[in-house]
Structure formats: C-alpha cells, structure tokens
MIZA-387201 format. One line per field, with one value per residue (C-alpha): x, y, z; residue in three letters; residue number from 1. Coordinates in steps of 0.2 Angstrom, whole numbers. Example, Ala and Ser with C-alpha at 12.3 -4.5 7.8 and 13.67 -1.06 7.14 Angstrom:
% MIZA-387201
u <- (62	68) $
v <- (-22	-5) $
w <- (39	36) $
lumba <- (Ala	Ser) $
vexti <- (1	2) $
***
This chain:
% MIZA-387201
u <- (892	908	921	915	898	904	915	900	889	902	903	884	882	899	890	880	895	904	890	890	909	909	895	903	920	913	902	919	929	916	901	892	889	876	864	847	851	866	856	844	858	866	849	846	864	863	845	851	865	852	840	854	862	845	846	865	861	849	862	876	865	863	882	883	889	882	895	883	871	879	878	860	856	863	853	837	838	842	827	815	821	820	803	797	804	803	791	792	790	782	788	779	762	766	762	770	767	770	773	767	779	772	774	792	796	789	798	815	812	807	823	833	823	826	845	845	835	848	861	852	849	868	873	860	858	876	885	895	902	892	908	911	893	889	906	901	884	893	901	886	874	887	889	870	868	881	871	854	860	873	885	875	864	845	840	825	813	801	795	786	801	812	799	805	823	821	803	797	782	777	793	804	813	805	821	821	803	807	822	811	798	811	819	803	798	814	813	796	803	818	809	791	791	796	807	817	820	825	838	846	846	854	868	870	872	867	869	858	845	844	842	828	818	822	822	840	839	822	827	843	834	822	835	845	829	825	843	842	825	831	846	834	824	840	843	827	831	848	840	827	839	850	836	846	851	870	878	891	879	881	900	907	890	893	908	898	884	895	904	887	882	899	901	883	888	883	895	902	900	882	868	872	866	851	843	845	863	865	855	868	882	875	873	892	897	886	892	910	908	899	912	927	919	916	934	940	949	956	945	960	962	944	946	960	951	935	945	953	936	930	945	944	925	930	944	933	919	932	939	922	916	932	929	910) $
v <- (602	592	598	585	592	609	604	594	610	620	608	608	627	631	638	650	655	658	669	679	682	687	699	707	708	716	729	735	735	744	756	750	732	735	744	739	742	731	718	716	717	702	692	695	690	673	669	661	651	646	639	629	623	615	604	601	596	583	576	576	567	552	552	560	577	589	599	604	616	632	627	620	637	646	635	636	655	656	645	655	671	667	659	675	687	677	663	648	647	632	636	621	626	645	648	658	653	666	662	671	674	659	648	654	650	633	629	634	624	609	610	611	596	586	589	584	568	564	566	553	542	542	538	525	516	516	517	532	540	556	567	561	562	579	586	580	588	604	605	599	612	626	621	620	638	644	636	642	660	660	667	683	688	688	706	717	704	717	723	707	697	710	709	691	697	715	717	718	710	715	724	709	706	693	682	681	675	662	655	655	644	632	630	627	614	606	605	597	585	579	579	573	562	545	551	561	546	536	550	549	530	529	541	532	515	511	493	492	503	492	476	485	487	505	509	517	521	529	540	546	550	560	569	574	580	591	598	602	610	621	626	631	642	650	653	662	673	678	681	693	702	706	708	697	679	678	664	663	664	653	650	645	644	625	629	641	629	615	627	631	613	608	623	620	603	591	576	573	555	557	553	567	585	597	610	623	619	623	639	644	639	650	665	662	662	677	688	683	688	704	708	706	717	731	730	732	715	710	698	686	686	683	667	662	666	657	641	641	643	628	618	622	616	600	596	600	589	575	577	578	562	552	558	552) $
w <- (692	687	675	663	664	661	646	639	640	632	617	616	615	606	591	602	612	596	590	606	606	588	591	606	597	582	592	599	583	572	576	560	566	580	569	563	545	546	555	541	529	537	538	519	515	525	519	503	512	525	512	503	520	525	510	513	531	525	513	525	539	527	526	508	501	488	478	465	474	468	450	452	460	444	431	441	442	424	419	430	424	405	408	416	403	387	389	378	359	350	332	324	332	329	347	361	380	393	412	427	441	450	435	432	450	449	433	440	456	446	436	453	460	444	444	463	459	445	458	469	455	450	468	472	455	449	466	461	477	482	480	462	457	463	457	440	442	447	430	420	428	426	407	405	413	400	386	392	394	380	393	395	410	409	415	417	426	433	450	455	453	463	477	482	485	490	496	514	523	540	543	538	522	510	509	528	528	514	524	540	532	525	542	551	538	539	558	557	544	554	571	567	552	547	533	546	557	542	537	554	554	537	542	559	552	534	535	551	542	527	538	547	531	527	508	507	489	490	505	497	481	491	501	485	477	491	491	473	475	489	479	466	478	483	465	463	478	471	454	461	472	457	445	433	431	431	422	436	450	465	462	479	488	491	502	512	514	519	531	539	542	549	560	566	573	560	558	541	543	545	558	570	568	569	558	572	573	554	557	570	558	544	556	561	543	539	553	550	532	537	550	539	526	539	545	527	528	511	501	500	519	521	511	522	538	533	528	545	554	544	548	566	566	558	570	585	579	576	594	602	593	599	617	616) $
lumba <- (Met	Thr	Thr	Ala	Asp	Ile	Arg	Lys	Asn	Leu	Val	Lys	Phe	Gln	Ser	Ile	Leu	Ala	Leu	Leu	Leu	Met	Gly	Ile	Ala	Leu	Ser	Phe	Leu	Thr	Asp	Ser	Phe	Leu	Thr	Met	Glu	Asn	Thr	Trp	Asn	Val	Met	Arg	Gln	Ile	Ser	Val	Asn	Met	Val	Ile	Ser	Val	Gly	Met	Thr	Leu	Val	Ile	Leu	Thr	Gly	Gly	Ile	Asp	Leu	Ser	Val	Gly	Ser	Ile	Leu	Ala	Ile	Ser	Gly	Ala	Val	Ala	Ala	Ser	Met	Leu	Lys	Phe	Gly	Thr	Glu	Phe	Thr	Asp	Leu	Asp	Met	His	Val	Gly	Phe	Thr	Leu	Leu	Gly	Ala	Met	Val	Gly	Gly	Thr	Leu	Val	Gly	Thr	Phe	Leu	Gly	Trp	Phe	Asn	Gly	Leu	Thr	Ile	Thr	Arg	Phe	Lys	Val	Pro	Pro	Phe	Val	Ala	Thr	Leu	Ala	Met	Leu	Thr	Ile	Ala	Arg	Gly	Leu	Thr	Met	Leu	Trp	Thr	Gly	Gly	Phe	Pro	Val	Thr	Gly	Leu	Gly	Asp	Ser	Met	Ala	Phe	Ile	Gly	Thr	Gly	Trp	Phe	Leu	Gly	Ile	Pro	Met	Pro	Val	Trp	Ile	Ser	Leu	Ile	Val	Val	Val	Ala	Ala	Ile	Ile	Leu	Thr	Lys	Arg	Thr	Thr	Leu	Gly	Arg	His	Ile	Tyr	Ala	Ile	Gly	Gly	Asn	Glu	Gln	Ala	Ala	Arg	Leu	Ser	Gly	Ile	Asn	Ile	Lys	Arg	Ile	Lys	Met	Ile	Val	Tyr	Ser	Ile	Ala	Gly	Gly	Leu	Ala	Ala	Ile	Gly	Gly	Ile	Ile	Val	Thr	Ser	Arg	Leu	Asp	Ser	Ala	Gln	Pro	Asn	Ala	Gly	Ala	Gly	Phe	Glu	Leu	Asp	Ser	Ile	Ala	Ala	Val	Val	Ile	Gly	Gly	Thr	Ser	Leu	Ser	Gly	Gly	Lys	Gly	Thr	Ile	Leu	Gly	Thr	Val	Gln	Gly	Ala	Leu	Ile	Ile	Gly	Ile	Leu	Asn	Asn	Gly	Leu	Val	Leu	Leu	Asn	Val	Ser	Pro	Phe	Trp	Gln	Gln	Val	Ile	Lys	Gly	Leu	Val	Ile	Leu	Leu	Ala	Val	Val	Met	Glu	Lys	Leu	Asn	Ser	Lys	Glu	Asn) $
vexti <- (1	2	3	4	5	6	7	8	9	10	11	12	13	14	15	16	17	18	19	20	21	22	23	24	25	26	27	28	29	30	31	32	33	34	35	36	37	38	39	40	41	42	43	44	45	46	47	48	49	50	51	52	53	54	55	56	57	58	59	60	61	62	63	64	65	66	67	68	69	70	71	72	73	74	75	76	77	78	79	80	81	82	83	84	85	86	87	88	89	90	91	92	93	94	95	96	97	98	99	100	101	102	103	104	105	106	107	108	109	110	111	112	113	114	115	116	117	118	119	120	121	122	123	124	125	126	127	128	129	130	131	132	133	134	135	136	137	138	139	140	141	142	143	144	145	146	147	148	149	150	151	152	153	154	155	156	157	158	159	160	161	162	163	164	165	166	167	168	169	170	171	172	173	174	175	176	177	178	179	180	181	182	183	184	185	186	187	188	189	190	191	192	193	194	195	196	197	198	199	200	201	202	203	204	205	206	207	208	209	210	211	212	213	214	215	216	217	218	219	220	221	222	223	224	225	226	227	228	229	230	231	232	233	234	235	236	237	238	239	240	241	242	243	244	245	246	247	248	249	250	251	252	253	254	255	256	257	258	259	260	261	262	263	264	265	266	267	268	269	270	271	272	273	274	275	276	277	278	279	280	281	282	283	284	285	286	287	288	289	290	291	292	293	294	295	296	297	298	299	300	301	302	303	304	305	306	307	308	309	310	311	312	313	314	315	316	317	318	319	320	321	322	323	324) $
***
C-alpha cells in the first residue's frame, strides 16, 4: 500500500478515528465517561441533533443551508404542546376540540413541514439565497413562538408525552429509537430512491441537473420541507424531555447540526456526503460536549473549542477537495 493510499484511507475514516481518539482520551481523563449510564445519556443528548442533522444533510447536499431549524423546532414543539394541553376553541360554534398525543404530534410536525416548505418556496420562486431566506425564517419562527406562547412555557403535558423523551423501549431510550428510524429512512432515501439521486445531482452540478430534466424547484422544496418536518420532530422530543415547551427552545441548534454535517464529511458546496457521515459527526459533537462537561470545562471555553473543531473540519474538507 502506497503513502497516497494510506492518506486516502485516513481521510475516508477520519471521523471514525476522531471518535476513537476522543473516546480513549476521555476514558483516561475521567472515570465517569465509560459507564453505561453516561453512554445512554450521550445517546439521548445527541438524538435531537441527529434528527435535525439528517434534514440539514439533505439541504446541504443540494448546495443550500438552513439556519431556521432551531426556531422551527421551538414553534413546532410549542404548537404540539398547546394542542395536547389546551386543544382548540371554536368560539363561533361554541365548540372545544381536544387532541390526542398522536394528533398533537402530527399538528406540530405539519407546522414544521409547512415552514420548511415556505423556505423552499422563497428560495426557488423568489430566488432568495438560502442563507438569507432561512435567516429570515429563523427570526419569523422565533417571533411566532413568542406570540403563540405569550413568552411563557407550556407545562404539565402528562406522562404519555413524557414517554417520548424519557421512556424506554426494549432497553433503549425512545429518543434513540426515533433518531435510528430517521437515520435508516434517510439512508434508504439517499441511496435507493430517485429523489436521493436527484439531490446529489443538484448539489454536484445544478446546471447539468436542470439540462438532464430534473425539476430543481420541486426537489429543493421537498428537501426543505423534510428539513422543517425533522426539526419539528426534534422539537417534540425536546418538549417531551422537559415536560414543557420553552419559547427559547432550540437556540443554537442550527449550529450544532451544521457542525455535525460538516464534521461528517459533507461538502458545504453540495453533492458530496453521506447520512452515516453525519451520524459520526453528531456523535463527535455529542461526545465532545459530554466530555467537556465531565471535565468541568467552562461553558465559554466549550464554545471556543467547538468553534475551532468546526473550523478545522471545514479547512480539512477544503484541502481534501483541492487534492482530489
């Protein structure tokens, strides 16, 4: 095996190597890391980021970006919580409609999907750059959350709602099951469907994809809708774990999801990356967060370290793309 082959393999498996090195280092630095309790704690913590990052991966594969997922998470969780607890009043008909847990979850997910669809519409119909369109949605959705909740959390959602975020099934936490289902579905979508092939084609060369007959606008609107729907699912998990819908929920989540995608090897220019790479990136971010907490590192330094890790990942991706 030549030096070039070794270097190529190192680049290919850099995320796995980073995970192993972090695990080994933390196991020596703190006795609390390699415990079953902490392992499940890490998995629960990264489950929300995993779900959101899958949607972010699809968006970035098309050459876009979505900065609104944290705010969409918040409004979707708030809508689901209020539907479950308060239902809906139709004053003109003197009628009150209550919602089951499933109905509230569907309602919250539809809200997130609609806002994602609106992102896609703004980007494709009005030619607004994804960065600007989703930055605007970040503010819009956060404002809608404040209006919906009045700035106060919606609490006391009941045991059935709490089970989604804190329950266990077959010895595995429910958030982990949800994230696993999302990941498997996304792998099938990207690897086995026409939609997946079109997503890669658009990110690789949008002009060539258009000339080959791919409906660019339709694909992008689907992708942003999926990203919004997955952000909503993340919002339901967060709401159930806290037993409340917080108006400021999801703040900064878009940064962690972008970090997971980039660290996992997905190119910010689109057309290159995998869902499994994003899973590895989310694990790295989760273990890094967990390790820094266990080592009692200041929250301010945690932000600095995470930023440096993201920057390093982007630099390495750019250097590898130039060499290839």
